[in-house]
TORNUKE-731882 format. One record per residue: residue number from 1; residue in one letter; x, y, z of N, C-alpha, C, O in turn. Coordinates in steps of 0.05 Angstrom, whole numbers. Layout:
% residues N
R     n   res     n_px     n_py     n_pz    ca_px    ca_py    ca_pz     c_px     c_py     c_pz     o_px     o_py     o_pz
R   NUM     A        X        Y        Z        X        Y        Z        X        Y        Z        X        Y        Z
...
% end
This chain:
% residues 117
R     n   res     n_px     n_py     n_pz    ca_px    ca_py    ca_pz     c_px     c_py     c_pz     o_px     o_py     o_pz
R     1     M    -1045     2848    -1454    -1069     2850    -1438    -1092     2859    -1456    -1088     2876    -1473
R     2     E    -1114     2848    -1450    -1138     2857    -1466    -1155     2875    -1449    -1152     2876    -1424
R     3     K    -1174     2888    -1462    -1192     2907    -1448    -1220     2896    -1450    -1227     2884    -1470
R     4     N    -1236     2901    -1430    -1264     2894    -1431    -1280     2917    -1443    -1269     2937    -1451
R     5     N    -1307     2915    -1443    -1324     2935    -1455    -1323     2962    -1441    -1328     2983    -1454
R     6     N    -1315     2963    -1416    -1313     2988    -1401    -1285     3000    -1403    -1279     3019    -1388
R     7     N    -1269     2989    -1420    -1241     2999    -1425    -1223     2994    -1401    -1203     3008    -1397
R     8     F    -1230     2974    -1384    -1212     2967    -1362    -1194     2944    -1371    -1202     2927    -1386
R     9     L    -1170     2944    -1361    -1151     2922    -1368    -1160     2897    -1353    -1168     2898    -1330
R    10     I    -1157     2875    -1367    -1163     2849    -1355    -1136     2836    -1350    -1122     2828    -1368
R    11     D    -1129     2833    -1324    -1104     2821    -1317    -1107     2790    -1315    -1129     2780    -1311
R    12     S    -1085     2777    -1318    -1085     2748    -1313    -1076     2744    -1285    -1053     2749    -1278
R    13     Y    -1094     2734    -1268    -1087     2729    -1240    -1080     2699    -1237    -1093     2682    -1250
R    14     V    -1061     2694    -1221    -1053     2666    -1216    -1062     2659    -1188    -1054     2672    -1168
R    15     Y    -1079     2639    -1186    -1089     2630    -1160    -1069     2609    -1149    -1063     2589    -1162
R    16     T    -1058     2615    -1125    -1038     2598    -1113    -1050     2585    -1088    -1057     2599    -1069
R    17     P    -1053     2558    -1089    -1064     2545    -1065    -1045     2547    -1042    -1020     2546    -1046
R    18     I    -1055     2549    -1018    -1038     2550     -994    -1045     2526     -976    -1067     2516     -976
R    19     K    -1025     2517     -962    -1028     2495     -943    -1041     2505     -918    -1031     2525     -906
R    20     K    -1062     2493     -909    -1076     2502     -884    -1062     2489     -860    -1067     2466     -854
R    21     E    -1045     2505     -847    -1032     2495     -823    -1050     2497     -799    -1050     2478     -782
R    22     I    -1064     2518     -797    -1081     2523     -774    -1108     2532     -784    -1110     2549     -802
R    23     E    -1129     2520     -774    -1156     2527     -782    -1173     2533     -757    -1177     2515     -740
R    24     I    -1181     2558     -755    -1198     2566     -732    -1227     2557     -737    -1238     2563     -758
R    25     D    -1238     2542     -718    -1265     2532     -720    -1286     2552     -713    -1306     2555     -726
R    26     N    -1282     2567     -690    -1301     2586     -680    -1287     2610     -667    -1266     2606     -654
R    27     I    -1298     2633     -671    -1289     2657     -656    -1308     2659     -632    -1332     2660     -635
R    28     I    -1297     2660     -608    -1313     2662     -583    -1316     2692     -576    -1339     2701     -571
R    29     S    -1294     2707     -577    -1296     2735     -570    -1273     2750     -583    -1252     2739     -590
R    30     F    -1277     2776     -587    -1257     2794     -599    -1259     2820     -584    -1279     2835     -587
R    31     H    -1239     2827     -567    -1241     2850     -550    -1216     2867     -552    -1194     2857     -556
R    32     Y    -1220     2893     -550    -1197     2912     -548    -1200     2926     -521    -1221     2937     -514
R    33     Y    -1179     2926     -505    -1179     2938     -479    -1158     2959     -476    -1135     2957     -485
R    34     E    -1166     2981     -463    -1147     3002     -454    -1148     3000     -423    -1168     3006     -411
R    35     Y    -1125     2993     -411    -1124     2988     -383    -1119     3012     -366    -1106     3031     -374
R    36     T    -1130     3012     -342    -1124     3033     -322    -1096     3029     -312    -1084     3007     -316
R    37     E    -1085     3049     -300    -1057     3047     -290    -1054     3023     -271    -1069     3020     -252
R    38     N    -1034     3006     -277    -1028     2983     -261    -1051     2964     -257    -1055     2953     -235
R    39     F    -1067     2960     -277    -1089     2941     -277    -1079     2913     -269    -1058     2904     -279
R    40     D    -1094     2900     -252    -1087     2872     -243    -1112     2855     -246    -1130     2856     -229
R    41     G    -1113     2839     -267    -1137     2824     -274    -1141     2799     -257    -1123     2792     -241
R    42     L    -1164     2787     -259    -1170     2763     -245    -1159     2739     -260    -1157     2739     -285
R    43     E    -1151     2718     -246    -1142     2693     -258    -1167     2680     -270    -1188     2679     -259
R    44     E    -1163     2668     -294    -1185     2654     -307    -1175     2629     -322    -1151     2626     -326
R    45     S    -1194     2613     -329    -1189     2588     -344    -1214     2582     -361    -1236     2586     -351
R    46     H    -1211     2573     -385    -1234     2567     -402    -1226     2545     -422    -1203     2539     -425
R    47     D    -1246     2535     -436    -1241     2512     -454    -1235     2520     -483    -1240     2505     -502
R    48     F    -1224     2544     -488    -1217     2553     -515    -1190     2567     -514    -1180     2574     -492
R    49     W    -1178     2572     -537    -1153     2586     -540    -1158     2616     -536    -1179     2626     -541
R    50     E    -1137     2630     -526    -1138     2659     -523    -1112     2671     -533    -1091     2666     -522
R    51     L    -1114     2688     -553    -1091     2703     -564    -1091     2731     -551    -1112     2745     -552
R    52     I    -1069     2739     -540    -1067     2766     -528    -1045     2781     -542    -1022     2772     -542
R    53     Y    -1052     2803     -554    -1033     2820     -569    -1030     2846     -554    -1050     2860     -548
R    54     A    -1005     2854     -548    -1000     2879     -534     -999     2901     -555     -981     2903     -571
R    55     N    -1019     2918     -554    -1021     2940     -573    -1004     2964     -565     -993     2978     -581
R    56     S    -1002     2969     -538     -985     2990     -528     -977     2983     -500     -990     2968     -486
R    57     G     -955     2996     -491     -946     2992     -464     -934     2964     -459     -925     2951     -478
R    58     T     -934     2955     -434     -924     2929     -427     -946     2914     -411     -958     2925     -393
R    59     I     -951     2890     -418     -971     2873     -406     -957     2847     -396     -944     2834     -411
R    60     V     -961     2841     -371     -951     2816     -359     -973     2795     -362     -995     2799     -352
R    61     C     -966     2773     -375     -985     2750     -377     -974     2729     -358     -953     2718     -362
R    62     K     -990     2722     -338     -982     2701     -319     -998     2676     -328    -1022     2677     -332
R    63     E     -983     2654     -329     -996     2628     -335     -984     2608     -315     -961     2600     -318
R    64     G     -999     2601     -296     -989     2584     -275     -967     2599     -260     -972     2621     -250
R    65     E     -943     2587     -257     -921     2600     -244     -903     2617     -262     -885     2631     -253
R    66     K     -909     2616     -288     -892     2630     -308     -903     2658     -313     -928     2662     -312
R    67     E     -885     2677     -319     -893     2704     -327     -880     2711     -353     -857     2705     -358
R    68     Y     -896     2723     -371     -886     2732     -397     -892     2762     -399     -915     2771     -396
R    69     N     -871     2778     -404     -875     2807     -408     -879     2812     -438     -861     2808     -454
R    70     L     -902     2821     -445     -908     2828     -473     -904     2858     -476     -916     2874     -462
R    71     K     -887     2865     -495     -884     2893     -502     -900     2898     -527     -910     2880     -540
R    72     Q     -904     2924     -534     -919     2931     -558     -910     2915     -582     -887     2913     -588
R    73     G     -930     2903     -596     -924     2887     -620     -919     2858     -615     -912     2844     -633
R    74     E     -921     2849     -590     -917     2821     -584     -943     2807     -576     -962     2821     -567
R    75     L     -944     2781     -579     -969     2766     -571     -961     2740     -559     -939     2730     -561
R    76     I     -981     2729     -545     -978     2702     -533    -1005     2689     -537    -1026     2702     -539
R    77     V    -1005     2662     -538    -1029     2646     -541    -1031     2627     -518    -1013     2611     -513
R    78     H    -1053     2630     -502    -1058     2611     -480    -1075     2588     -490    -1095     2592     -503
R    79     P    -1066     2563     -484    -1082     2540     -493    -1107     2536     -475    -1109     2548     -453
R    80     P    -1126     2520     -484    -1150     2515     -468    -1142     2504     -440    -1123     2488     -437
R    81     L    -1157     2512     -421    -1155     2503     -393    -1131     2513     -378    -1127     2506     -354
R    82     A    -1114     2529     -390    -1091     2541     -376    -1101     2564     -358    -1115     2582     -368
R    83     R    -1093     2564     -333    -1100     2585     -315    -1082     2609     -320    -1057     2606     -321
R    84     H    -1093     2632     -325    -1077     2655     -333    -1090     2681     -324    -1114     2682     -317
R    85     K    -1074     2703     -323    -1084     2729     -316    -1066     2750     -329    -1044     2744     -338
R    86     L    -1077     2775     -331    -1062     2797     -342    -1057     2819     -322    -1074     2824     -304
R    87     I    -1034     2831     -324    -1027     2855     -308    -1016     2875     -327     -997     2870     -342
R    88     A    -1027     2899     -327    -1017     2921     -344     -998     2938     -328    -1005     2948     -306
R    89     L     -974     2942     -339     -954     2959     -325     -955     2987     -336     -957     2991     -360
R    90     G     -954     3007     -319     -954     3034     -328     -981     3045     -334    -1002     3034     -326
R    91     K     -982     3068     -348    -1007     3083     -352    -1020     3077     -378    -1045     3080     -380
R    92     K    -1006     3070     -399    -1018     3069     -426    -1014     3042     -438    -1001     3039     -458
R    93     S    -1026     3022     -426    -1025     2995     -437    -1052     2988     -449    -1073     2994     -438
R    94     S    -1051     2974     -472    -1076     2965     -485    -1070     2938     -499    -1047     2932     -505
R    95     S    -1091     2923     -503    -1088     2897     -515    -1112     2890     -533    -1134     2901     -530
R    96     L    -1107     2872     -551    -1128     2860     -567    -1129     2831     -559    -1108     2817     -559
R    97     I    -1152     2821     -551    -1154     2793     -543    -1175     2779     -560    -1198     2788     -563
R    98     V    -1166     2757     -572    -1184     2741     -589    -1185     2713     -577    -1165     2700     -573
R    99     S    -1210     2703     -572    -1214     2676     -562    -1226     2660     -584    -1244     2669     -599
R   100     F    -1217     2635     -586    -1226     2618     -609    -1222     2588     -603    -1207     2581     -585
R   101     T    -1234     2571     -619    -1230     2543     -618    -1214     2534     -642    -1217     2545     -664
R   102     C    -1195     2515     -638    -1177     2507     -659    -1162     2482     -649    -1153     2481     -626
R   103     D    -1160     2462     -666    -1146     2437     -659    -1116     2438     -667    -1100     2425     -655
R   104     G    -1110     2453     -688    -1083     2452     -700    -1060     2466     -685    -1037     2462     -693
R   105     L    -1066     2481     -664    -1044     2496     -651    -1028     2479     -632    -1006     2486     -625
R   106     Y    -1038     2456     -623    -1024     2440     -603     -996     2432     -612     -978     2431     -596
R   107     K     -993     2427     -638     -967     2418     -648     -946     2440     -648     -922     2434     -651
R   108     Y     -954     2465     -645     -934     2487     -645     -923     2494     -618     -907     2512     -616
R   109     K     -932     2482     -597     -923     2487     -569     -925     2517     -563     -905     2529     -553
R   110     T     -947     2529     -569     -951     2558     -565     -950     2566     -536     -946     2590     -530
R   111     K     -952     2548     -518     -953     2554     -490     -926     2567     -481     -927     2583     -461
R   112     E     -905     2562     -494     -878     2572     -485     -869     2596     -501     -846     2605     -496
R   113     K     -884     2608     -518     -874     2628     -536     -887     2655     -533     -911     2658     -530
R   114     V     -870     2675     -535     -879     2703     -540     -871     2708     -569     -848     2705     -576
R   115     I     -890     2716     -585     -886     2720     -613     -884     2750     -619     -902     2765     -611
R   116     K     -863     2758     -632     -859     2786     -640     -871     2790     -668     -866     2774     -686
R   117     M     -888     2811     -670     -900     2816     -696     -885     2837     -711     -892     2845     -734
% end
């Protein structure tokens, strides 16, 4: 390794290209929520994707007739135009919700998955 004029080591970095599987086009919103006890949200639908991450507690994500229980560290992604709502169970539930536009997620069938982080 060589040193520059300020006596710092100059490392050799290797740039490794990565394959872009998913590319987010736009961020619509980025919210962190701490829910009141047994919060029961309104059903909604919109033309963008919505990622819901359970930061604490248990959050029920309803999408149509299906229910998904998210525990701390799990997430779900609702596709555009899917009717959905959130229900927080217990006293200390919180979530991070990111809304965005993206074409590449359709091939992953995210509608059926709860992802553990």
